[in-house]
All heavy atoms as TSV, in Angstrom:
chain	resi	resn	atom	element	x	y	z
A	1	MET	N	N	-46.729	86.266	-9.819
A	1	MET	CA	C	-47.014	87.378	-8.963
A	1	MET	C	C	-48.447	87.222	-8.484
A	1	MET	O	O	-49.334	86.887	-9.259
A	1	MET	CB	C	-46.833	88.675	-9.745
A	1	MET	CG	C	-46.979	89.899	-8.912
A	1	MET	SD	S	-46.574	91.394	-9.841
A	1	MET	CE	C	-44.816	91.258	-9.884
A	2	PHE	N	N	-48.657	87.438	-7.210
A	2	PHE	CA	C	-49.989	87.342	-6.622
A	2	PHE	C	C	-50.451	88.718	-6.182
A	2	PHE	O	O	-49.627	89.567	-5.805
A	2	PHE	CB	C	-49.971	86.416	-5.402
A	2	PHE	CG	C	-49.671	84.991	-5.751
A	2	PHE	CD1	C	-48.376	84.522	-5.782
A	2	PHE	CD2	C	-50.708	84.124	-6.050
A	2	PHE	CE1	C	-48.101	83.209	-6.101
A	2	PHE	CE2	C	-50.448	82.804	-6.367
A	2	PHE	CZ	C	-49.147	82.343	-6.396
A	3	PHE	N	N	-51.759	88.913	-6.204
A	3	PHE	CA	C	-52.357	90.175	-5.772
A	3	PHE	C	C	-53.481	89.869	-4.796
A	3	PHE	O	O	-54.101	88.812	-4.881
A	3	PHE	CB	C	-52.945	90.934	-6.973
A	3	PHE	CG	C	-51.922	91.325	-7.984
A	3	PHE	CD1	C	-51.653	90.515	-9.066
A	3	PHE	CD2	C	-51.224	92.503	-7.854
A	3	PHE	CE1	C	-50.699	90.864	-10.003
A	3	PHE	CE2	C	-50.266	92.872	-8.781
A	3	PHE	CZ	C	-50.005	92.047	-9.851
A	4	PRO	N	N	-53.775	90.803	-3.909
A	4	PRO	CA	C	-54.916	90.595	-3.019
A	4	PRO	C	C	-56.208	90.465	-3.825
A	4	PRO	O	O	-56.350	91.082	-4.889
A	4	PRO	CB	C	-54.953	91.870	-2.171
A	4	PRO	CG	C	-53.581	92.456	-2.276
A	4	PRO	CD	C	-53.075	92.059	-3.637
A	5	ALA	N	N	-57.131	89.662	-3.304
A	5	ALA	CA	C	-58.437	89.536	-3.953
A	5	ALA	C	C	-59.040	90.916	-4.116
A	5	ALA	O	O	-58.930	91.775	-3.237
A	5	ALA	CB	C	-59.350	88.647	-3.117
A	6	GLY	N	N	-59.650	91.143	-5.252
A	6	GLY	CA	C	-60.315	92.418	-5.493
A	6	GLY	C	C	-59.425	93.494	-6.082
A	6	GLY	O	O	-59.881	94.613	-6.296
A	7	THR	N	N	-58.143	93.169	-6.351
A	7	THR	CA	C	-57.278	94.156	-6.987
A	7	THR	C	C	-57.867	94.493	-8.354
A	7	THR	O	O	-58.192	93.590	-9.122
A	7	THR	CB	C	-55.844	93.614	-7.157
A	7	THR	OG1	O	-55.321	93.283	-5.865
A	7	THR	CG2	C	-54.936	94.638	-7.821
A	8	PRO	N	N	-58.020	95.769	-8.669
A	8	PRO	CA	C	-58.618	96.141	-9.956
A	8	PRO	C	C	-57.837	95.551	-11.137
A	8	PRO	O	O	-56.608	95.543	-11.153
A	8	PRO	CB	C	-58.541	97.670	-9.950
A	8	PRO	CG	C	-58.512	98.036	-8.504
A	8	PRO	CD	C	-57.728	96.932	-7.839
A	9	LYS	N	N	-58.579	95.048	-12.115
A	9	LYS	CA	C	-57.976	94.408	-13.290
A	9	LYS	C	C	-56.961	95.301	-13.994
A	9	LYS	O	O	-55.911	94.806	-14.417
A	9	LYS	CB	C	-59.063	93.950	-14.251
A	9	LYS	CG	C	-58.516	93.121	-15.408
A	9	LYS	CD	C	-59.621	92.504	-16.206
A	9	LYS	CE	C	-59.184	91.662	-17.370
A	9	LYS	NZ	N	-57.851	91.712	-17.853
A	10	PRO	N	N	-57.206	96.618	-14.147
A	10	PRO	CA	C	-56.183	97.446	-14.808
A	10	PRO	C	C	-54.832	97.430	-14.080
A	10	PRO	O	O	-53.783	97.473	-14.723
A	10	PRO	CB	C	-56.796	98.844	-14.800
A	10	PRO	CG	C	-58.272	98.617	-14.727
A	10	PRO	CD	C	-58.433	97.376	-13.880
A	11	ILE	N	N	-54.863	97.319	-12.774
A	11	ILE	CA	C	-53.605	97.266	-12.014
A	11	ILE	C	C	-52.915	95.931	-12.253
A	11	ILE	O	O	-51.702	95.873	-12.498
A	11	ILE	CB	C	-53.859	97.511	-10.513
A	11	ILE	CG1	C	-54.307	98.965	-10.313
A	11	ILE	CG2	C	-52.617	97.184	-9.682
A	11	ILE	CD1	C	-54.738	99.293	-8.911
A	12	VAL	N	N	-53.676	94.848	-12.194
A	12	VAL	CA	C	-53.106	93.514	-12.452
A	12	VAL	C	C	-52.535	93.460	-13.864
A	12	VAL	O	O	-51.415	92.985	-14.074
A	12	VAL	CB	C	-54.169	92.419	-12.238
A	12	VAL	CG1	C	-53.635	91.056	-12.659
A	12	VAL	CG2	C	-54.632	92.391	-10.781
A	13	ASP	N	N	-53.285	93.958	-14.831
A	13	ASP	CA	C	-52.824	93.941	-16.224
A	13	ASP	C	C	-51.546	94.749	-16.403
A	13	ASP	O	O	-50.620	94.327	-17.104
A	13	ASP	CB	C	-53.914	94.480	-17.157
A	13	ASP	CG	C	-55.113	93.555	-17.268
A	13	ASP	OD1	O	-55.023	92.385	-16.829
A	13	ASP	OD2	O	-56.153	94.015	-17.781
A	14	ARG	N	N	-51.474	95.898	-15.770
A	14	ARG	CA	C	-50.274	96.752	-15.891
A	14	ARG	C	C	-49.062	96.074	-15.270
A	14	ARG	O	O	-47.973	96.055	-15.856
A	14	ARG	CB	C	-50.541	98.106	-15.220
A	14	ARG	CG	C	-49.323	98.992	-15.076
A	14	ARG	CD	C	-48.905	99.620	-16.392
A	14	ARG	NE	N	-47.638	100.264	-16.324
A	14	ARG	CZ	C	-47.432	101.538	-15.998
A	14	ARG	NH1	N	-48.454	102.310	-15.732
A	14	ARG	NH2	N	-46.225	102.039	-15.954
A	15	MET	N	N	-49.255	95.484	-14.100
A	15	MET	CA	C	-48.137	94.801	-13.439
A	15	MET	C	C	-47.678	93.605	-14.268
A	15	MET	O	O	-46.482	93.375	-14.427
A	15	MET	CB	C	-48.539	94.358	-12.029
A	15	MET	CG	C	-48.713	95.506	-11.061
A	15	MET	SD	S	-47.187	96.441	-10.812
A	15	MET	CE	C	-46.154	95.212	-10.064
A	16	GLN	N	N	-48.628	92.855	-14.817
A	16	GLN	CA	C	-48.276	91.709	-15.656
A	16	GLN	C	C	-47.482	92.165	-16.873
A	16	GLN	O	O	-46.489	91.549	-17.250
A	16	GLN	CB	C	-49.528	90.943	-16.086
A	16	GLN	CG	C	-49.256	89.818	-17.057
A	16	GLN	CD	C	-48.307	88.758	-16.538
A	16	GLN	OE1	O	-48.298	88.463	-15.350
A	16	GLN	NE2	N	-47.497	88.190	-17.415
A	17	ALA	N	N	-47.904	93.251	-17.483
A	17	ALA	CA	C	-47.194	93.764	-18.660
A	17	ALA	C	C	-45.766	94.174	-18.297
A	17	ALA	O	O	-44.821	93.897	-19.054
A	17	ALA	CB	C	-47.954	94.938	-19.264
A	18	GLU	N	N	-45.597	94.829	-17.159
A	18	GLU	CA	C	-44.261	95.275	-16.739
A	18	GLU	C	C	-43.366	94.088	-16.393
A	18	GLU	O	O	-42.189	94.067	-16.759
A	18	GLU	CB	C	-44.368	96.240	-15.555
A	18	GLU	CG	C	-45.014	97.563	-15.907
A	18	GLU	CD	C	-44.240	98.340	-16.962
A	18	GLU	OE1	O	-42.991	98.309	-16.958
A	18	GLU	OE2	O	-44.898	98.988	-17.797
A	19	VAL	N	N	-43.915	93.105	-15.711
A	19	VAL	CA	C	-43.126	91.915	-15.369
A	19	VAL	C	C	-42.739	91.169	-16.644
A	19	VAL	O	O	-41.596	90.744	-16.810
A	19	VAL	CB	C	-43.895	90.996	-14.393
A	19	VAL	CG1	C	-43.226	89.635	-14.263
A	19	VAL	CG2	C	-44.022	91.660	-13.033
A	20	SER	N	N	-43.683	91.028	-17.559
A	20	SER	CA	C	-43.414	90.360	-18.826
A	20	SER	C	C	-42.294	91.066	-19.590
A	20	SER	O	O	-41.373	90.419	-20.105
A	20	SER	CB	C	-44.690	90.328	-19.671
A	20	SER	OG	O	-44.437	89.711	-20.904
A	21	ARG	N	N	-42.364	92.376	-19.639
A	21	ARG	CA	C	-41.327	93.158	-20.325
A	21	ARG	C	C	-39.974	92.946	-19.656
A	21	ARG	O	O	-38.959	92.709	-20.317
A	21	ARG	CB	C	-41.697	94.644	-20.321
A	21	ARG	CG	C	-40.706	95.522	-21.079
A	21	ARG	CD	C	-41.068	97.003	-20.979
A	21	ARG	NE	N	-41.162	97.503	-19.622
A	21	ARG	CZ	C	-40.127	97.743	-18.820
A	21	ARG	NH1	N	-38.904	97.520	-19.239
A	21	ARG	NH2	N	-40.314	98.200	-17.600
A	22	THR	N	N	-39.955	92.972	-18.337
A	22	THR	CA	C	-38.706	92.811	-17.587
A	22	THR	C	C	-38.107	91.427	-17.806
A	22	THR	O	O	-36.888	91.287	-17.969
A	22	THR	CB	C	-38.953	93.063	-16.088
A	22	THR	OG1	O	-39.440	94.395	-15.922
A	22	THR	CG2	C	-37.693	92.884	-15.274
A	23	LEU	N	N	-38.959	90.401	-17.830
A	23	LEU	CA	C	-38.461	89.033	-18.005
A	23	LEU	C	C	-37.916	88.769	-19.399
A	23	LEU	O	O	-37.321	87.720	-19.645
A	23	LEU	CB	C	-39.565	88.025	-17.673
A	23	LEU	CG	C	-39.916	87.901	-16.197
A	23	LEU	CD1	C	-41.108	86.976	-16.021
A	23	LEU	CD2	C	-38.724	87.421	-15.387
A	24	GLN	N	N	-38.087	89.704	-20.302
A	24	GLN	CA	C	-37.535	89.564	-21.647
A	24	GLN	C	C	-36.195	90.286	-21.813
A	24	GLN	O	O	-35.537	90.124	-22.842
A	24	GLN	CB	C	-38.544	90.082	-22.672
A	24	GLN	CG	C	-39.795	89.224	-22.735
A	24	GLN	CD	C	-40.838	89.795	-23.669
A	24	GLN	OE1	O	-40.516	90.461	-24.638
A	24	GLN	NE2	N	-42.090	89.527	-23.374
A	25	GLU	N	N	-35.803	91.055	-20.801
A	25	GLU	CA	C	-34.541	91.783	-20.887
A	25	GLU	C	C	-33.380	90.793	-20.768
A	25	GLU	O	O	-33.351	89.978	-19.840
A	25	GLU	CB	C	-34.459	92.840	-19.796
A	25	GLU	CG	C	-35.455	93.963	-19.982
A	25	GLU	CD	C	-35.349	95.054	-18.937
A	25	GLU	OE1	O	-34.332	95.079	-18.204
A	25	GLU	OE2	O	-36.278	95.856	-18.866
A	26	PRO	N	N	-32.430	90.853	-21.688
A	26	PRO	CA	C	-31.315	89.893	-21.680
A	26	PRO	C	C	-30.573	89.818	-20.347
A	26	PRO	O	O	-30.214	88.715	-19.902
A	26	PRO	CB	C	-30.400	90.399	-22.799
A	26	PRO	CG	C	-31.327	91.109	-23.729
A	26	PRO	CD	C	-32.365	91.752	-22.840
A	27	ALA	N	N	-30.338	90.933	-19.702
A	27	ALA	CA	C	-29.608	90.915	-18.429
A	27	ALA	C	C	-30.399	90.172	-17.357
A	27	ALA	O	O	-29.827	89.442	-16.535
A	27	ALA	CB	C	-29.295	92.333	-17.972
A	28	VAL	N	N	-31.698	90.323	-17.350
A	28	VAL	CA	C	-32.544	89.634	-16.375
A	28	VAL	C	C	-32.559	88.139	-16.675
A	28	VAL	O	O	-32.397	87.306	-15.777
A	28	VAL	CB	C	-33.971	90.224	-16.370
A	28	VAL	CG1	C	-34.899	89.404	-15.495
A	28	VAL	CG2	C	-33.951	91.674	-15.914
A	29	VAL	N	N	-32.740	87.789	-17.943
A	29	VAL	CA	C	-32.741	86.382	-18.348
A	29	VAL	C	C	-31.424	85.730	-17.950
A	29	VAL	O	O	-31.403	84.627	-17.383
A	29	VAL	CB	C	-32.978	86.253	-19.871
A	29	VAL	CG1	C	-32.779	84.818	-20.340
A	29	VAL	CG2	C	-34.370	86.750	-20.234
A	30	GLU	N	N	-30.319	86.385	-18.211
A	30	GLU	CA	C	-28.999	85.840	-17.886
A	30	GLU	C	C	-28.809	85.698	-16.384
A	30	GLU	O	O	-28.270	84.690	-15.909
A	30	GLU	CB	C	-27.897	86.716	-18.487
A	30	GLU	CG	C	-26.487	86.307	-18.100
A	30	GLU	CD	C	-26.137	84.862	-18.459
A	30	GLU	OE1	O	-26.748	84.278	-19.373
A	30	GLU	OE2	O	-25.250	84.302	-17.784
A	31	THR	N	N	-29.227	86.667	-15.613
A	31	THR	CA	C	-29.083	86.589	-14.163
A	31	THR	C	C	-29.891	85.434	-13.595
A	31	THR	O	O	-29.393	84.666	-12.763
A	31	THR	CB	C	-29.511	87.916	-13.502
A	31	THR	OG1	O	-28.663	88.955	-13.967
A	31	THR	CG2	C	-29.421	87.828	-11.993
A	32	ILE	N	N	-31.117	85.292	-14.035
A	32	ILE	CA	C	-31.944	84.185	-13.568
A	32	ILE	C	C	-31.300	82.853	-13.935
A	32	ILE	O	O	-31.212	81.942	-13.111
A	32	ILE	CB	C	-33.372	84.292	-14.138
A	32	ILE	CG1	C	-34.098	85.498	-13.530
A	32	ILE	CG2	C	-34.164	83.005	-13.882
A	32	ILE	CD1	C	-35.413	85.838	-14.198
A	33	ARG	N	N	-30.826	82.737	-15.165
A	33	ARG	CA	C	-30.165	81.515	-15.616
A	33	ARG	C	C	-28.909	81.218	-14.804
A	33	ARG	O	O	-28.679	80.101	-14.353
A	33	ARG	CB	C	-29.814	81.604	-17.102
A	33	ARG	CG	C	-29.297	80.284	-17.679
A	33	ARG	CD	C	-28.495	80.462	-18.950
A	33	ARG	NE	N	-27.322	81.304	-18.791
A	33	ARG	CZ	C	-26.173	80.944	-18.176
A	33	ARG	NH1	N	-26.048	79.759	-17.642
A	33	ARG	NH2	N	-25.152	81.780	-18.088
A	34	ARG	N	N	-28.099	82.248	-14.579
A	34	ARG	CA	C	-26.853	82.081	-13.829
A	34	ARG	C	C	-27.114	81.627	-12.396
A	34	ARG	O	O	-26.334	80.880	-11.818
A	34	ARG	CB	C	-26.087	83.411	-13.820
A	34	ARG	CG	C	-24.718	83.324	-13.173
A	34	ARG	CD	C	-23.917	84.606	-13.331
A	34	ARG	NE	N	-24.663	85.832	-13.245
A	34	ARG	CZ	C	-25.038	86.437	-12.105
A	34	ARG	NH1	N	-24.744	85.913	-10.950
A	34	ARG	NH2	N	-25.711	87.572	-12.136
A	35	LEU	N	N	-28.234	82.039	-11.839
A	35	LEU	CA	C	-28.584	81.639	-10.479
A	35	LEU	C	C	-29.268	80.276	-10.425
A	35	LEU	O	O	-29.684	79.819	-9.372
A	35	LEU	CB	C	-29.492	82.702	-9.845
A	35	LEU	CG	C	-28.821	84.055	-9.604
A	35	LEU	CD1	C	-29.852	85.090	-9.170
A	35	LEU	CD2	C	-27.714	83.925	-8.557
A	36	GLY	N	N	-29.389	79.630	-11.585
A	36	GLY	CA	C	-29.953	78.295	-11.635
A	36	GLY	C	C	-31.459	78.257	-11.810
A	36	GLY	O	O	-32.079	77.210	-11.654
A	37	GLY	N	N	-32.033	79.390	-12.133
A	37	GLY	CA	C	-33.482	79.454	-12.287
A	37	GLY	C	C	-33.901	79.455	-13.736
A	37	GLY	O	O	-33.084	79.405	-14.653
A	38	ALA	N	N	-35.179	79.485	-13.897
A	38	ALA	CA	C	-35.777	79.607	-15.220
A	38	ALA	C	C	-36.996	80.498	-15.066
A	38	ALA	O	O	-37.694	80.427	-14.062
A	38	ALA	CB	C	-36.183	78.248	-15.766
A	39	SER	N	N	-37.226	81.329	-16.028
A	39	SER	CA	C	-38.396	82.192	-15.951
A	39	SER	C	C	-39.420	81.745	-16.974
A	39	SER	O	O	-39.088	81.185	-18.012
A	39	SER	CB	C	-38.009	83.653	-16.198
A	39	SER	OG	O	-37.550	83.825	-17.512
A	40	PHE	N	N	-40.651	81.928	-16.635
A	40	PHE	CA	C	-41.723	81.676	-17.576
A	40	PHE	C	C	-42.800	82.712	-17.308
A	40	PHE	O	O	-42.904	83.257	-16.222
A	40	PHE	CB	C	-42.267	80.247	-17.485
A	40	PHE	CG	C	-42.782	79.869	-16.129
A	40	PHE	CD1	C	-44.135	79.964	-15.845
A	40	PHE	CD2	C	-41.928	79.421	-15.147
A	40	PHE	CE1	C	-44.619	79.621	-14.605
A	40	PHE	CE2	C	-42.404	79.074	-13.899
A	40	PHE	CZ	C	-43.752	79.173	-13.620
A	41	ASN	N	N	-43.559	82.994	-18.307
A	41	ASN	CA	C	-44.508	84.087	-18.229
A	41	ASN	C	C	-45.915	83.568	-18.478
A	41	ASN	O	O	-46.282	83.299	-19.610
A	41	ASN	CB	C	-44.119	85.158	-19.253
A	41	ASN	CG	C	-44.923	86.422	-19.085
A	41	ASN	OD1	O	-45.559	86.630	-18.065
A	41	ASN	ND2	N	-44.912	87.252	-20.095
A	42	LEU	N	N	-46.667	83.396	-17.411
A	42	LEU	CA	C	-48.056	82.967	-17.506
A	42	LEU	C	C	-48.934	84.049	-16.892
A	42	LEU	O	O	-48.567	84.658	-15.905
A	42	LEU	CB	C	-48.280	81.661	-16.735
A	42	LEU	CG	C	-47.523	80.441	-17.207
A	42	LEU	CD1	C	-47.778	79.277	-16.252
A	42	LEU	CD2	C	-47.936	80.062	-18.611
A	43	ALA	N	N	-50.095	84.229	-17.464
A	43	ALA	CA	C	-51.017	85.228	-16.931
A	43	ALA	C	C	-52.433	84.668	-16.953
A	43	ALA	O	O	-52.730	83.701	-17.659
A	43	ALA	CB	C	-50.952	86.509	-17.761
A	44	GLY	N	N	-53.276	85.278	-16.185
A	44	GLY	CA	C	-54.689	84.945	-16.198
A	44	GLY	C	C	-54.959	83.492	-15.884
A	44	GLY	O	O	-54.401	82.921	-14.939
A	45	GLU	N	N	-55.818	82.865	-16.677
A	45	GLU	CA	C	-56.226	81.481	-16.430
A	45	GLU	C	C	-55.059	80.509	-16.571
A	45	GLU	O	O	-55.011	79.496	-15.874
A	45	GLU	CB	C	-57.373	81.078	-17.354
A	45	GLU	CG	C	-57.907	79.692	-17.101
A	45	GLU	CD	C	-58.286	79.399	-15.649
A	45	GLU	OE1	O	-58.838	80.297	-14.963
A	45	GLU	OE2	O	-58.021	78.268	-15.183
A	46	ASP	N	N	-54.093	80.802	-17.424
A	46	ASP	CA	C	-52.920	79.922	-17.550
A	46	ASP	C	C	-52.157	79.867	-16.228
A	46	ASP	O	O	-51.728	78.795	-15.787
A	46	ASP	CB	C	-51.991	80.397	-18.663
A	46	ASP	CG	C	-52.584	80.215	-20.043
A	46	ASP	OD1	O	-53.480	79.362	-20.208
A	46	ASP	OD2	O	-52.160	80.930	-20.959
A	47	PHE	N	N	-51.980	81.018	-15.584
A	47	PHE	CA	C	-51.287	81.065	-14.293
A	47	PHE	C	C	-52.115	80.352	-13.225
A	47	PHE	O	O	-51.590	79.570	-12.437
A	47	PHE	CB	C	-51.007	82.511	-13.891
A	47	PHE	CG	C	-50.271	82.628	-12.586
A	47	PHE	CD1	C	-48.968	82.206	-12.472
A	47	PHE	CD2	C	-50.885	83.172	-11.469
A	47	PHE	CE1	C	-48.278	82.305	-11.271
A	47	PHE	CE2	C	-50.218	83.281	-10.263
A	47	PHE	CZ	C	-48.907	82.842	-10.169
A	48	ALA	N	N	-53.428	80.591	-13.212
A	48	ALA	CA	C	-54.302	79.945	-12.233
A	48	ALA	C	C	-54.249	78.420	-12.394
A	48	ALA	O	O	-54.191	77.689	-11.395
A	48	ALA	CB	C	-55.729	80.455	-12.378
A	49	ALA	N	N	-54.250	77.931	-13.633
A	49	ALA	CA	C	-54.178	76.495	-13.882
A	49	ALA	C	C	-52.839	75.927	-13.404
A	49	ALA	O	O	-52.790	74.824	-12.828
A	49	ALA	CB	C	-54.383	76.198	-15.365
A	50	PHE	N	N	-51.761	76.660	-13.627
A	50	PHE	CA	C	-50.443	76.231	-13.157
A	50	PHE	C	C	-50.428	76.105	-11.638
A	50	PHE	O	O	-49.951	75.110	-11.087
A	50	PHE	CB	C	-49.367	77.212	-13.625
A	50	PHE	CG	C	-48.024	76.969	-13.007
A	50	PHE	CD1	C	-47.223	75.937	-13.443
A	50	PHE	CD2	C	-47.568	77.773	-11.975
A	50	PHE	CE1	C	-45.984	75.692	-12.865
A	50	PHE	CE2	C	-46.336	77.549	-11.392
A	50	PHE	CZ	C	-45.538	76.499	-11.839
A	51	ILE	N	N	-50.978	77.102	-10.948
A	51	ILE	CA	C	-50.995	77.089	-9.480
A	51	ILE	C	C	-51.831	75.906	-8.980
A	51	ILE	O	O	-51.434	75.204	-8.042
A	51	ILE	CB	C	-51.523	78.427	-8.928
A	51	ILE	CG1	C	-50.542	79.563	-9.262
A	51	ILE	CG2	C	-51.777	78.346	-7.422
A	51	ILE	CD1	C	-49.147	79.366	-8.698
A	52	ARG	N	N	-52.989	75.663	-9.594
A	52	ARG	CA	C	-53.818	74.520	-9.183
A	52	ARG	C	C	-53.047	73.211	-9.355
A	52	ARG	O	O	-53.075	72.333	-8.483
A	52	ARG	CB	C	-55.120	74.490	-9.974
A	52	ARG	CG	C	-56.130	75.526	-9.535
A	52	ARG	CD	C	-57.508	75.286	-10.157
A	52	ARG	NE	N	-57.499	75.342	-11.609
A	52	ARG	CZ	C	-57.656	76.449	-12.325
A	52	ARG	NH1	N	-57.832	77.616	-11.721
A	52	ARG	NH2	N	-57.644	76.406	-13.642
A	53	ALA	N	N	-52.354	73.067	-10.474
A	53	ALA	CA	C	-51.584	71.846	-10.722
A	53	ALA	C	C	-50.458	71.689	-9.700
A	53	ALA	O	O	-50.207	70.581	-9.201
A	53	ALA	CB	C	-51.023	71.851	-12.140
A	54	GLU	N	N	-49.789	72.779	-9.383
A	54	GLU	CA	C	-48.708	72.728	-8.392
A	54	GLU	C	C	-49.249	72.368	-7.013
A	54	GLU	O	O	-48.646	71.571	-6.287
A	54	GLU	CB	C	-47.966	74.068	-8.332
A	54	GLU	CG	C	-47.071	74.311	-9.524
A	54	GLU	CD	C	-45.894	73.353	-9.571
A	54	GLU	OE1	O	-45.011	73.411	-8.689
A	54	GLU	OE2	O	-45.851	72.536	-10.500
A	55	GLN	N	N	-50.388	72.939	-6.638
A	55	GLN	CA	C	-50.971	72.622	-5.341
A	55	GLN	C	C	-51.306	71.136	-5.255
A	55	GLN	O	O	-51.024	70.485	-4.248
A	55	GLN	CB	C	-52.229	73.458	-5.105
A	55	GLN	CG	C	-51.933	74.902	-4.818
A	55	GLN	CD	C	-53.190	75.763	-4.770
A	55	GLN	OE1	O	-54.161	75.520	-5.478
A	55	GLN	NE2	N	-53.154	76.781	-3.925
A	56	SER	N	N	-51.885	70.603	-6.306
A	56	SER	CA	C	-52.247	69.193	-6.329
A	56	SER	C	C	-51.004	68.313	-6.243
A	56	SER	O	O	-50.954	67.354	-5.469
A	56	SER	CB	C	-53.028	68.886	-7.603
A	56	SER	OG	O	-53.315	67.514	-7.687
A	57	LYS	N	N	-49.997	68.644	-7.031
A	57	LYS	CA	C	-48.756	67.860	-7.046
A	57	LYS	C	C	-48.101	67.853	-5.677
A	57	LYS	O	O	-47.755	66.792	-5.143
A	57	LYS	CB	C	-47.795	68.435	-8.091
A	57	LYS	CG	C	-46.421	67.756	-8.084
A	57	LYS	CD	C	-45.496	68.341	-9.119
A	57	LYS	CE	C	-44.951	69.666	-8.661
A	57	LYS	NZ	N	-43.944	70.218	-9.579
A	58	TRP	N	N	-47.932	69.028	-5.071
A	58	TRP	CA	C	-47.237	69.105	-3.797
A	58	TRP	C	C	-48.070	68.545	-2.657
A	58	TRP	O	O	-47.521	67.994	-1.699
A	58	TRP	CB	C	-46.774	70.537	-3.525
A	58	TRP	CG	C	-45.618	70.855	-4.418
A	58	TRP	CD1	C	-45.617	71.630	-5.536
A	58	TRP	CD2	C	-44.289	70.346	-4.297
A	58	TRP	NE1	N	-44.375	71.640	-6.128
A	58	TRP	CE2	C	-43.540	70.862	-5.377
A	58	TRP	CE3	C	-43.663	69.508	-3.397
A	58	TRP	CZ2	C	-42.201	70.557	-5.561
A	58	TRP	CZ3	C	-42.322	69.204	-3.583
A	58	TRP	CH2	C	-41.603	69.744	-4.661
A	59	LYS	N	N	-49.382	68.622	-2.752
A	59	LYS	CA	C	-50.251	68.014	-1.736
A	59	LYS	C	C	-49.985	66.510	-1.697
A	59	LYS	O	O	-49.802	65.933	-0.622
A	59	LYS	CB	C	-51.716	68.295	-2.039
A	59	LYS	CG	C	-52.677	67.666	-1.056
A	59	LYS	CD	C	-54.115	68.014	-1.419
A	59	LYS	CE	C	-55.059	67.529	-0.349
A	59	LYS	NZ	N	-55.729	66.304	-0.670
A	60	THR	N	N	-49.949	65.895	-2.859
A	60	THR	CA	C	-49.695	64.457	-2.949
A	60	THR	C	C	-48.312	64.113	-2.397
A	60	THR	O	O	-48.161	63.168	-1.608
A	60	THR	CB	C	-49.813	63.987	-4.414
A	60	THR	OG1	O	-51.130	64.277	-4.880
A	60	THR	CG2	C	-49.523	62.509	-4.549
A	61	ILE	N	N	-47.313	64.867	-2.788
A	61	ILE	CA	C	-45.944	64.607	-2.319
A	61	ILE	C	C	-45.857	64.726	-0.803
A	61	ILE	O	O	-45.265	63.873	-0.127
A	61	ILE	CB	C	-44.940	65.553	-3.013
A	61	ILE	CG1	C	-44.831	65.185	-4.500
A	61	ILE	CG2	C	-43.576	65.523	-2.324
A	61	ILE	CD1	C	-44.090	66.206	-5.338
A	62	ILE	N	N	-46.464	65.765	-0.251
A	62	ILE	CA	C	-46.411	65.975	1.203
A	62	ILE	C	C	-47.157	64.869	1.932
A	62	ILE	O	O	-46.668	64.333	2.929
A	62	ILE	CB	C	-46.951	67.365	1.563
A	62	ILE	CG1	C	-45.975	68.434	1.047
A	62	ILE	CG2	C	-47.171	67.502	3.066
A	62	ILE	CD1	C	-46.528	69.835	1.038
A	63	GLU	N	N	-48.331	64.511	1.425
A	63	GLU	CA	C	-49.093	63.428	2.063
A	63	GLU	C	C	-48.316	62.121	2.032
A	63	GLU	O	O	-48.273	61.392	3.032
A	63	GLU	CB	C	-50.447	63.260	1.379
A	63	GLU	CG	C	-51.418	64.367	1.696
A	63	GLU	CD	C	-52.705	64.309	0.897
A	63	GLU	OE1	O	-52.806	63.512	-0.051
A	63	GLU	OE2	O	-53.612	65.074	1.240
A	64	GLN	N	N	-47.676	61.809	0.908
A	64	GLN	CA	C	-46.921	60.560	0.802
A	64	GLN	C	C	-45.670	60.566	1.676
A	64	GLN	O	O	-45.217	59.515	2.112
A	64	GLN	CB	C	-46.547	60.294	-0.652
A	64	GLN	CG	C	-47.738	59.929	-1.504
A	64	GLN	CD	C	-47.388	59.758	-2.983
A	64	GLN	OE1	O	-46.279	60.021	-3.418
A	64	GLN	NE2	N	-48.369	59.321	-3.762
A	65	SER	N	N	-45.133	61.755	1.926
A	65	SER	CA	C	-43.922	61.839	2.744
A	65	SER	C	C	-44.209	61.649	4.225
A	65	SER	O	O	-43.316	61.315	4.995
A	65	SER	CB	C	-43.241	63.202	2.541
A	65	SER	OG	O	-43.921	64.204	3.284
A	66	GLY	N	N	-45.452	61.900	4.610
A	66	GLY	CA	C	-45.795	61.810	6.033
A	66	GLY	C	C	-45.425	63.049	6.816
A	66	GLY	O	O	-45.538	63.063	8.048
A	67	ALA	N	N	-44.987	64.088	6.142
A	67	ALA	CA	C	-44.602	65.318	6.841
A	67	ALA	C	C	-45.804	65.897	7.578
A	67	ALA	O	O	-46.942	65.826	7.099
A	67	ALA	CB	C	-44.064	66.339	5.847
A	68	ARG	N	N	-45.555	66.477	8.728
A	68	ARG	CA	C	-46.613	67.066	9.544
A	68	ARG	C	C	-46.161	68.416	10.086
A	68	ARG	O	O	-44.985	68.615	10.369
A	68	ARG	CB	C	-46.950	66.180	10.748
A	68	ARG	CG	C	-47.443	64.801	10.385
A	68	ARG	CD	C	-48.936	64.848	10.093
A	68	ARG	NE	N	-49.426	63.522	9.800
A	68	ARG	CZ	C	-49.864	63.151	8.607
A	68	ARG	NH1	N	-49.862	63.982	7.612
A	68	ARG	NH2	N	-50.309	61.934	8.404
A	69	LEU	N	N	-47.092	69.316	10.224
A	69	LEU	CA	C	-46.820	70.595	10.877
A	69	LEU	C	C	-46.981	70.419	12.370
A	69	LEU	O	O	-47.928	69.793	12.830
A	69	LEU	CB	C	-47.784	71.682	10.393
A	69	LEU	CG	C	-47.612	72.164	8.981
A	69	LEU	CD1	C	-48.708	73.167	8.629
A	69	LEU	CD2	C	-46.256	72.817	8.792
A	70	ASP	N	N	-46.074	70.963	13.125
A	70	ASP	CA	C	-46.190	70.914	14.587
A	70	ASP	C	C	-46.544	72.276	15.111
A	70	ASP	O	O	-46.222	73.281	14.619
A	70	ASP	CB	C	-44.880	70.446	15.224
A	70	ASP	CG	C	-44.625	68.964	14.930
A	70	ASP	OD1	O	-45.604	68.236	14.697
A	70	ASP	OD2	O	-43.456	68.575	14.948
């Protein structure tokens, strides 16, 4: 989940807690699994590190593919 820059930390923390709680509900876990997905719960610096790694990985893949925006 992303928030606009400057979102107050208590709001981010509350939303993270609610999302985390929801992702632990068996019906939600089963629905995500049935749709072919997987859920994981990262917050704070762990989430930021994941996003940085994904950006780096996909940047390399896109550059190697030669894809271009028109």
